[in-house]
N, C-alpha and C positions, 0 to 999 in steps of 0.2 A: 504494500500499499504506499502510495506517495505521500510524504510529509514534507512540510516546509519548516525551516528553522527561522528564528527571528532575523537572521542575516540573509535570507533568501537562498540558502543552500537547499538542495532537494535530496531527501533521504529515503532509502527503501531498506527495510529490515527483511532479511531473507536467509538467515542461517549464521553459522559461527564465523564466517569470513566477512570482512568489510573492506570495500574498495573505495578510496577517495579519488575523485576524477577532477582534473584541472582542465578547463576549456582553453581554446585558443584565442588569439587576438581578435578583437571585435566579436567575441563570443559571449554566451551566457550559460548559466548552469543547466538550463533546460535543453541545451544541445545534446546532452547525454541521455535523454529520456529513453529513446529506443534501445540504446546499448545497456542501460541500467535494467530495463525490463528483461532483456535477455540474460543478463547476469543473475537476476533474481530467479529466473526459471531454472538456472543451474545451481541455485542455493547459495548465491553470494549476494550480500547486501551492498549498498553503495551510498556515498554521499557525494553529490555533484556540487562542487564548491563554487560559490559566487566570487570570483577573484576580485571583482570591482570593489567589494567592501573593504579590501586591504588598502585601497587608495582614496577612500571617502574623505578622510580627515586631513591627510598629509601625504607628501611624497614618500615613497618607500623603495629603497634600493634593492636590487636583486639579492644581495647577501643577507639584507635584513628580512626579506620575504621568507627565506628558508627558515630563519629563527621564528618568525611569526607563525608560519603554518605549523611548524612542529609544536609550538606552544599551544596553538589552537587545538590540534589533535590530542594533545596531552590533557586538555581541559574538557574534552568530550567523553562522557561515560560510554564505555564499550565492554560488553559482557562476553564478547566472542573469544576466539582463539587466534585470530590473525588479522592484521590490518595492513593493507597494501596501498600503493600509490600509482595512479595512471595519469599520464599527462599527454596532451596533444599539442604539437607545435610549440607556441609560447608557453603553454602549460607544461610541456615536457622540459623546457629549459628551466622554468621555475622549480619543477620537481627535482632537478639535478641539485639545486642549491639546498633543498631540504635534505636530500640523501647525503650530501657532503658535510652536514652538521654533525658533530659528535653526539652520541647517545640519543639518536632518534629512535622512534618506535616502529618504523616501517619494516615489514618482514620480506617484502618483494615489491618490485616496481615494473611497470610496462610503460615505455617511452616511445611515443608514436610520432614520426615525422619531426624529430627533435634535433636541434643543432647544438653541439657542445661548445661551439664558439669559433669565431673568425681567427685566422692565423696571424694576420698582420695588423699593425696600427693603421695603415692606409685603408684597409678593408673596413675596419671598425669606424673610422672617421667618415667614410663614404656612406656607410649604413646609418650612422647617426643623423647625417644630413638628410638622407631620404626619409627616415622615420620622423624627423622634425617636420618635414613637409606633410606627412600623413597626419601628424598631431594637429598641425594648423588646420587642415581640412576637416578633421574630426570635430575640433572644438568650435570653429567659427564659420565653416563652410556650409553649403547646402547638404543636409544629412543624406537625402536619397542619392544625390550624385556621388557623395563620398562612398556610400555603400556599393553603388554600381561600379565605381572605379576600383575599390578593394576587391570585389569578386571577380573582376575582369582580368586580374593578374593571371598570366599563363600558368604559374606554378600551382594555382588553386584549381585549375580546370573548370568545368562547367557544372559541377555538382553543387546543388543548394543544400545548406545545412538546415535552414528553417524557412518558413514562408515569408513572404514580403512584409506582411503585417507585423510579425514578430520581430523582424529585423528593424523595421521602422520604430518599434516601441523601445529599442535599445537607445534611442536618442536621449532618454532620461539619464543615461550613464555617459553621455558624450564627454563630460569633463574627465571622468575616470579613464575612458578609452583613450582620450588625447594624452593624459598623463602617462599611460602605459607605454605609449610610443617613445616617451622620453626616458622614464625610469627603467623600463623593461626592454628597451631596444636591444637587438642582437649586437648593436654597436657598443652599447654600455656594458655588455657582458664580457667579463674576462674569459680568456680561453681556458676551458676546463679539461682539454684533452689530456693533460699531464696528471690530472687528479682522478680520472675515472677509475684507476686501479685502487683508490681508497675506498670505493663503495664495496661493502662486504656482504651485501645481500644479493639474491638472484635478481638480475635485471634482464628483461626482454626488450630488445631494440626492434621496433617495427617500422617498416617503410613499405610504400606501395611499389608494386612491380613496375609501374609506369612512371614512377617518380625517380628518374635516374640519379639526380643530385643527392636527394636524401637517402636513397638506397646505398649509395657510395658512402655517405656519412655514417649510416647505421652499421654497415659492414666494418668500417674502420673502428667505430666505437666498441662494437661487440668483441673485436679482437684484442682489445686492450685490458680485459679483465677476465680472469678465469670464472667469475661468477656471472658473466653476461652471455646471452644467447641472441641469435638473430632470427627474425621471422619476416618473410616477405609476403605481403598480401597480394594475391592474385586479383587481376581485374580491378586495380585501384591505383590512384595517383596519390597526391599529397593528403587529401581528405579521407584517409582510410576509415575512420569511424562511421562515415556516412556513405562512402562508395562500396564498402564491403563490410557492413555492420555485423552480419551473421558470422562471417569468418572471424572477425576480430573478437567478438564476444565468445565464441567457442574456443579460440586459441588462448584468449586471456584466462578463461575459466580453467582450462587444462593446466596452464602454466602456474596459476595461483594455487590450484588444488594439489597437483601432482608434480609440479616442476617439469612437465612434459609438454611437448608440442604435437 
């Protein structure tokens, strides 16, 4: 049964395992509803996190987000036997910071279309400039035009995550969306490649078979830790959770329950 917390997280209780799901840029907690229903059918509960609540009152650096999410999870009562973390795209990058914090409570993680970091200062500077423009358009521009431009990016393909009305309603979070392009930009992110080996829990790196760039990143990331594995989603590009939802839910459930693919 779907429940809402005071912070607009969406929760489903469905067994001894609980999966916290972090949405992508220009996303909402509700984006995980179909995936969460499938997890519930497999006996796994979920909390789809409203990431925008972390930016409501003040800016929040990526490093501080990891601490904040882990403190949030530690403050939520959980009577099950295992808590895992799932992150898509921006949410996957945010999840990495949580996993790299000492003494976290996560027992496994699934990172989908996630980027551990750009390799050069020049790349990071260029990305910050591009994201600064996205921030300007999100905060002060025409919202439907901003959404159209965002979804028209080739990397995202043509798959819609939610209907047009739900996307337009996200305008109430335009300040937080704009802030995320500054605080949580890939350009503001330190390169985490050299730290992936510090993660001591099982991590499944997921990328779409049709997403060449992020499949290469996932292959590289999975090779850097003995605790990591790789799964390539068939018939999917960057938006794996919506382009092949059934495959992702089944693969995630097997990984979280049995450590198997």
